[in-house]
N, C-alpha and C positions, 0 to 999 in steps of 0.2 A: 504494500500500500504506500509506503514512503516513496518508493521509486515511481509509482504512478502519480503521486501527488506533485512530484517535481516536474512532470511533463504534461499532466492533464489537470485542468481547472474544473472544479465541480464534479458532478456525476458520482457522488460518494456511493450511492447504492449500487450503481452499475459496476463501479470498480471493485466493490466488495464481492458481488456475485461472480464476476469474471475471475477474480483472484482465487476464490474458493473452487470454482469449476475447473480451472486450469491446474490447480494444485492437486485436486483429486484425480484428474486425468493422468497425470504423470506418476502419481502414486500407484495407480493401477498398472501402468507399464512396468514399474520397478517390482511390483508384486508378482507379475507373471513371468518376466524374463528369467529370474533365477531358477524357477521350476523347470522351464524349458531347457536351460543350460545343463541342469543336473540330469534330466532325462536324456538329452542328446549325448552327454558324456557316457552314460550307460550303454546307449545304442552303439557307440563307436568302438566298444570293446569286442565286437564281432559276435560269433555264435556262442562263445563261452559265457556271455552274459546271461542273467536271468530274465524273467519276464518283465521285471521292473525296469529294464533298460529299453523297452519298446516305447517310443514316444506316443503320446495320445494324440490322435489327429485333431480332436476338437481344441486341445490346448495349443497345438501348432498353429491352428487357424487364428486363435485369439492373439497370440503374440506376434504373428505376422512374419516370422522368420523361419518357418518350418520348411522341411524338405520332404520329398517323396521317398518312401522306403523302397529299397531294392527287393524285387520279388523274382529272384532267379529260380530255376527249377529245383536246385538243391537247397534253397532257403525259403521255401514257400511257408507262409504263416497259416496255421490252422484256424478254423472258425473261432471267433473270439467268444470267450465266456464273459459273464457279467463282470468278473473281477478284472479281466484283461482290458475291458472297455472303460476302465476307470471307475466302475461302480463299487469296487472294493478297495482295500488298502494295498500298499505296495507288497510284492511278493519276491522272495529271493529263491535261488535254486542253483544247482551246479551248471545247468545249461538249459537250452530251449527244449531239447528232447526229454531231459529229466523232468523238467517242469510239467511237460504234457503228460508224462507217465504218472507223476504225482497227482495231477488234476483228476485222473480217473480213479485213484485209489485212496486219496486222502481228502477229507472234508476241509481240513485246515488250509491245504494248498489250492485246491480247485474251487473253492467256494461252494462246494457240494450242493446237492439237491435238498439237503436237510435244512439249509439256512432259510430263514423266513424272509419275506420281502421287506419287512420293517427293518431288519438288521442291515440289509444291503443299503437301504435308503439312509440309515443312520451313518454308515461308513462313508457314503458318498458326500456327506456334508463337510468332510474335511477339505475337499477341493472346491473352493469358492471362486466363481467366475465374476470378476469385477468388470462390468460393462461401462462404456464411456457415456458421457452426457453431452451431446452437441448443444450449441448455444445459438439462439436467435435474438438479435438486438433490433429494437424498433424505436423510432423517435424522429423528431424533425431534422431536416437537413442542417448540416453544420453544427451538430450538437456534440461531436467527438467520437462517433462510433468507430470510424476507421482509425483514428488516432490511437484509441485505447488498444485496439488489436495490434497495431504496429508496435506500440510501446511494449506490450507483453511479449511479442516475438523477439524484440531486441533484448529484453531482460532475460529470457530463457535461452537465447542463442540457439534456436531451433529453425529448421527450414520453414519459411513462411511464404505463401503465395496468395496474391489477390486476384480474384477472377470476377470479371464483369458479366453478370448473368444476362444482360440484355443482348449479348452476341451469341448466346448458346441456342442451338436448335437440335431437333431430333436427328438421329443418324440417317444419312441419305439426303439431307437437305442442305442448301447453301447456308453456311455459317460455321461456327466453331462447334466441334463435337463435345459431348460431355466429358470424354476422356482427356480433353485438353486441360481440364482443371488439375488433374494429377500430373500431367506433363509439365505444367508450370512449376509445381512443387518439386518435381524431380530435377528440373533445371536449377532451381535455387539451392538444392542439396548437392550440386555438382555431380549429378547422376550417381550418387551414393544411395542405393536402394534402401538399405537398412536405416540410414539416417532419414530418408524421405518418409518412411513408414511410420515415423513418430512425429511428424510435423503438424503444422496448422494451416488449414485452407480457409481463407476468408472469402465468402460468397457475397459480393457487394451487389446492391440493387436487386435483392432477391424478390422484392415485392413486384418487380416488373414482369415476372414470369407467372403472375397470378392468372387464373383462368378468367376469360372474359365472358360474362353471362350473355346468353342469347345466341351463341354459335355452337351449341352442343352437337348439332348435326354435322359440323365441319371438323376437320382435323386441326387442332391448335398446336402447330409444330414448335412455336416459340414460347408457349405458355405452359399449359397442362402437360404437353408432351415432354417438356424438359423436366418437370417435376417427377413424372413417372420414370424417366430415365435415370434420375438421381437416386431413386429409392435404395437400390442395392448398394450403391457406392457409399451412401451415408451410413448404412447399417454395417457394412463390412463385406467386401468381396475382393477378388483379384482382378485388377484392371490391366489390360494390355496396353502399354504405352510405347510408342515408337522410339527407337534408339536415337542417339544424339544426331547422327548424320543420315538418318533414314528419311527419304522423302515421304510426305504425308499421303500423296495420291497413290504411290506405289504399294504402300502397306507392306514394307519389308520386315526386317527383324524388329521384334518387340521385346520390351522388358516388362515382366510381371511385377506389379506393385500391389501389396495387400493394404486395403484402406481401413482395416479393422482398428488400428491404433491411431489413425489420423483424426485429429479433432477438427470438426467443421464448425465454423462460426459464420452464421448468416446475418446479414444486415440489410435494413430497408427503412425508408421513410414512412411507408404505409400511410400516405396522405388520405385523410378522411376516416381512418380507423377509429378515432375518438368518437365520431358521430355514430358509428355502428355500436360502440360500447354504450354510449349514452342512450341510444334507442333501446338496447337490451335492458338497461337499468331504469328506463323511463324517467331520466333526469333531463333538465333543461339548462341551457346556458343563461347566464344572468342577462336580462334585458333583451334577449333576441328570440328565444323560443326555439322549438325544434324544427328542423327542416321537414320537407314532405317525406312520408314513409312509403311512397308508392313504389319506389325502386329498391333494389338491393344489390349487393356485390361491390366490386372495385369501382366501376364506372359511376354508380350512384353515389358512393361515398366521396369520390373526388369532386363530383359536381356540386355536392352539398356543402363542401368546405371551401370557404373563400376567406381571404385575409380580413375582410371587414367584420365577419361574425365569429372569428376564432379568438377566443380569450385564452391566453397562455395558461393561466392557473387552472381553468376548468379543463383544458385539453390535457394538461399534465395529470390532473386528478383522475381523468377517465383512463389514461394509459396505464396507470398503476393498477387498475382493476381488469387488465386484459386477460382473456382466457383463450384456450385453443380454439374454441368454437367461434370466437370473433375472427380469428385468422382464416378459418374455413369459410365463413360468410364473406370475407374480403375477396376470396378467390383461390386460396391455397387448398389443395386436396388434403383430406384427413390423414392419409398415409404419410404425406410429406411433413405435416405439422407434428405428427406423433413421433417422428425421429428427432425432434428438437425439444427435449423435455425442459430445458432451461430457457425461460423467456425473460429478457432484460429490457425494461422500458427506460428510455432516456427522457429527461425533462428539458424544457426549453431554456435558453440562456437569457439572462436579464442584463441590464446595463452594467451593473457592478461586476458580473462575471466576465463580460467582454472587456472591461477595463483591465481586469487581472490577466486575461488572455493576452492582451497587448504588451504587458510589462513583466509578469512574473515567471512564466515557464523559461526553461533554459534556452529554448529555441523560439522565443517570443518575437513578434514582428518588429517592435521598436528597437531592440538590440540588433536585429538583422539589418535594418536600414541604417542604423548608426554605423555598423561595421562596413556597410556598402559605401557610404559617403566617406568613411574613414580611410578608405583606400585612396581617396583624392586629398587626404589630409584636411578634411572638413569636419567640423564638430556639429552634429545634428542634435537639437534639443526640442522638447515638447513641454508645454505648460500642462498642468493638471486639467484645466478646463478644455484644452485641445484634445486630450485623450478621451475625456468624457464625451465630447462632441462627436468624435469618430465612432465611439461605441453607440451613440444615439442614432447616427446615420445607418449603422449596420442593423439596428433594431427596426428602423423604418423600412429597410429593404427586404426584411424577412428572409435573409440568407444565412443567418447564424454567423459562426466564426469565419466561414469562408468569405463573407463579404468584407471582412476587415482588410484583406490584402488588396482587393479591388479599390477600396477607398484610399488606402495608403499610396497606391500607384498613381491615382489621379491627383492626390495632393502634392506629391513629390515629383511630378513630371517636370514642372518648370525649374525647380531647384536642380534636379539632376541634369537638365539640359544646359543651364547657365554655368554651373560650377566648374566643369572641366575647362582647363586653360585660362581660368580667371584668377584674380587675387583674393577671392572669397575664401575665408577660413572658418566661417560659422553660419549656420542656418537655424533660425528660431521660428518654430511653428506655434501660432497662437490660435485661440478659439475663434476669433474673428475671421482668420484666414480659412479655417475649416468651414465656417458658415458662408463664406463667399463674400464677405464685406471688407476684406483687407487683403494685403499681400504679405508674403513671408518676409521676415527681417533677415538681412544679410550683413555679416560683419566681415570686414576686410582683413588683410594681413596685419602684422605687428605694427607697422608704421601708421596705417590708417586707424588701427584700434587705439594707438596712443593719442592721436589727435581727437578721438571721440566721434569720428564720422561713421555713419551707418548708411549702407547702400541699400536701395530698394530695387525692386524688379525693373522699374522704368529707368532708373539711373544706369543699371548694368546694361540694359538693352541699348541705351543711348551711347555708352562708351563703346560697345561692340560695333555700332553703326559708324562711329567716328573712325575707329581703327580700320574698318573696311574701306571707308572713303579715302583715307590717307594711303592705304596700300594700292588702291586703284590709281591715285594720282601719280605715285612713284612708277607704276607699271606703264602708264601712258607716256611719261616723260622719256622712259627708256626706249 
């Protein structure tokens, strides 16, 4: 949490849920890998090992680094008894043949027919399978969903891939195949399969693949079809990914990647989802009332939500009460939603949070532009009122934290154009300049600063025009 607080402002509940989910996910990996290594070591001893050296196929699939057992004519395995299939405890013996002989004559070794079913079930409880919990994040744009996922990936130092779901289509149609999600993760892992099988896949804009109501008779290749194609990949299966230098169209050599241990984090704005939740709860927004309930689904929710009648506090309150059935009504199929047991709502950002985003994080925007102008040996300063005015402009544009960079680029366009090649050594941004009623203040080099002169935008432009005229006169004389 301390690491996330240094990079992400606000969203305390989301950071807590994501931290717990990611921590439990990797505890599950460390819980299963030692068991597989011990069983794999027993199998590598050859035919002299006991039955406990035979790896369990289900555990091999869970850990994702299993291998296929050799079934040569001289080493064929007999039909598995309940004990051999993992329903009993570990067994030892001088060898595979001796173990099979003991299985027919000893109840202790073969798990005999005299054992009751309840005893087998009790012994099975020693091998606990820890399944992963995929995460789905929802909230307004610019609230920090992508930033939190990227920060967690850097903290854990694991392969991390961001996939844009808007470009995905079903197999056989123009667009990116669903397997390209794992291909990007494998590229980030430098084509290390074992490392990629424990990575994180971030599915951005997942709300855009929601089913569109009214076209059930048609094939939705970019919406519901993509959700159906992702089902087995989210739950855990082996995906054939093309090798590094293999052309996509030729379908040459492939690499098998098991997605059982890959954590999937889905993210989407889900515009209008708060209206669907409020309709279910029969609540009303303050002063505006409920929209028409004639329609349903993603299109109706988006048309009902407009910036005029969206109150942030009421919207955030509704999102905290989101349930899986609300996502199904939005357009996600139940099988897809069921594979994301952890739902994390994000709240909107207010002015005070945007001010902190501008100044506090390690990679904040104000330090970035100070460093950018510092390369020209120019000192950039902001007043407190100027920073608040910038945050207020971002609130009016309804773009969240992403709108801050656009505003900063517009404000600093003239200073960044005038500063190079001039004697300006300082730029001071005030609230009046942010509101458009003044110009930025420029301070010149040490000689000009000692005399107390302050250059304005018009003064600098006039000096540049005079220098250009003088250079033209010299060129004409020559």
